[in-house]
C-alpha angles and dihedrals in degrees: 000000000000116000120230116247092250092053091050091051092049091050091052091051090049089054091050092052090050092050092049093052092046089052092052091050092048093049094048097248088118111043125197109288094019113143120237124221117273117267089250096054095042090048089054091048092052095036093236137115123278087242091064093051091045089054090052092049091048091051093049091048091051089052092050099249096111138037122210135185133180114284096004134098119258116264137193111272118257112259095034119108148128113338108210116224109275119224113250108270114235117245108251115236118238089247090068090060105029122197121241117274087261091053093048091053090051091054089070093060122091119233115233113262116263119248108300114259093208118081109244116208090213127006118196093188110156120227094039121117130201112261087214089066094059111109094237099171095045092046093048090051091050093048091047090051091051091050093049092055090080115197119221089236139010112240143151112281136217108300089222092061141266112317090227093056094044090052091047092049091050090058094043094051091051093049097041103032107017088240117152120205142131120256088243090065092061120093115191111217138182095262128317091284091069089049089057091047092052091050092050092050093048100044110025127073123179112292096016122124134249124186123214142161125279112242096027150135108317096206090056089052091049096048091054093047090048089055088057096253128145108239118216112195122210120204120249125221136161091301095050126248114006107244102183112109098005111175122243110275143157095232142019126197119203141164097207101166095052114002113225116261107353096049101225121147119233109245122239091247093055092045090057091046092051093050091048089050091051094047094045094049099037089243131143128229123215108210108200106200092179102157106014092137092073115076120148115160097015136057119255111281115228112240120259086239091070089065095048112108096160101058095248102125125086108196117213122197137169143188091215091101096043107036112008140312087224093070091066096211124144137142144218126212104205132186112262092248090063100048098099094048093050093046092053093045092050092049092053092047101055109330093246144330117279108291100212093056091046093053092046092051090048090054091048092053097042093050092052091241093115095056091044087053092049091052091049096049091043088057092044093049090046087060092049091048092051091050091051095049092046092048094048091049094047097044103035107019112173091001090082136048115199122205134177096033097130093082145003131041101284140048132205114233116198110206104220095198100044120079117229091242089065095051097103093045090053092050091050092050091050093051091051087056092051098261121124111216128169123207124225093214098085089057088069089081100169101035123097117234089259091056096048122101118295091229130056113253135195129206102217118196118194108171094097096051137076122228094263092052090049093052092046091049093051091050089052089050089053091053092047091051091048092051091045092052093046090059093042092244121288095321094084098048 
């Protein structure tokens, strides 16, 4: 109910009267037992109605500041009196109240930078999508349909996800990826990052080992470290993660269909070796299939999960690369033996993913609109990719080597004339010129600077740009490189 302006004004005056009387009690002007003015005289002093003063006295009585009795003036409650000024309390240092071991490990991680205040002319940030590609009309129709199906009551849902979405995802995964599972094996999560976090919580105790690719996805590395695990990094080459001689571990994290960030595909031989390693060591493998919808010069690669006969692969998918990362919807396909553990972990974490978005996504998939959208954005991003490769070749020629362009929404460009040690300086110079570039070096999380690549490398995302922006950005990169070379890199500044 909205209060009338007069009522709001009266309430504010009542609060002021209460504050004034509390101040007089605290300062000693009104001692315990001291009688307060009558409501009539105080109302005249403040120029308000007796009702307003009565309301203030009633509030102070309820809070224990005043005592009242029939036929007598209100008085200050016994036991209240002057509060001497308290010395300023020192601010306790964090060491006096330490965080948990988990919290202390988190303190060592850097937060991502906030949105840049400067206006970049072109930003090659990977992971971003074009807002123009989002299927606004189809999504609005799906959300409206979900809203119109009014439930008789609002209640917490299944922590594993809406049954309609899990059934829709089962069909989609079979059609798109050849992956067979039951709807009950699908756990809907708030983006793939939550899926990683659940896996870390369920499989890793302090001091245990997780294996992942080097270079690799930094937030996977951090989630394992936060769990207290020791992370062993395996080198990546043209066949994906090297699987010979992997150490014993509880968990392995891989991106076999399109290695992040270098783009290689794990060979069939290494896939078999990885599965044998997991089965022999009672370990589990997280297969992050983060951008499997985008294949350009190669045929779709079947998931590692389709080769798993021992129930050792946990498949991780997301809609962040097809619809939007802002929707925060992803999914796990877990072996049947793990269903109860994952359901309980998901319930404790956040009860369940947002129901409205789940129902809308289910409608989008069941109607066929989702797969039509995927085909459209695959074609659109193929055009962007072609524009980027053409521009890099025309502008930089032999000065750049591009890898990982067969699939996904980013490429890695090795700069053949820029040493790896100058990577950060180059990125800073580009940003000052209005060009957003992102170095590959930080994705080598475990390697020392001496063990990192000899050449500077850039992870170039293109899914948020149009062809003109891409060409303009590459021309800017050319000019930045020319200026950088003319000064001999940062050493001559």
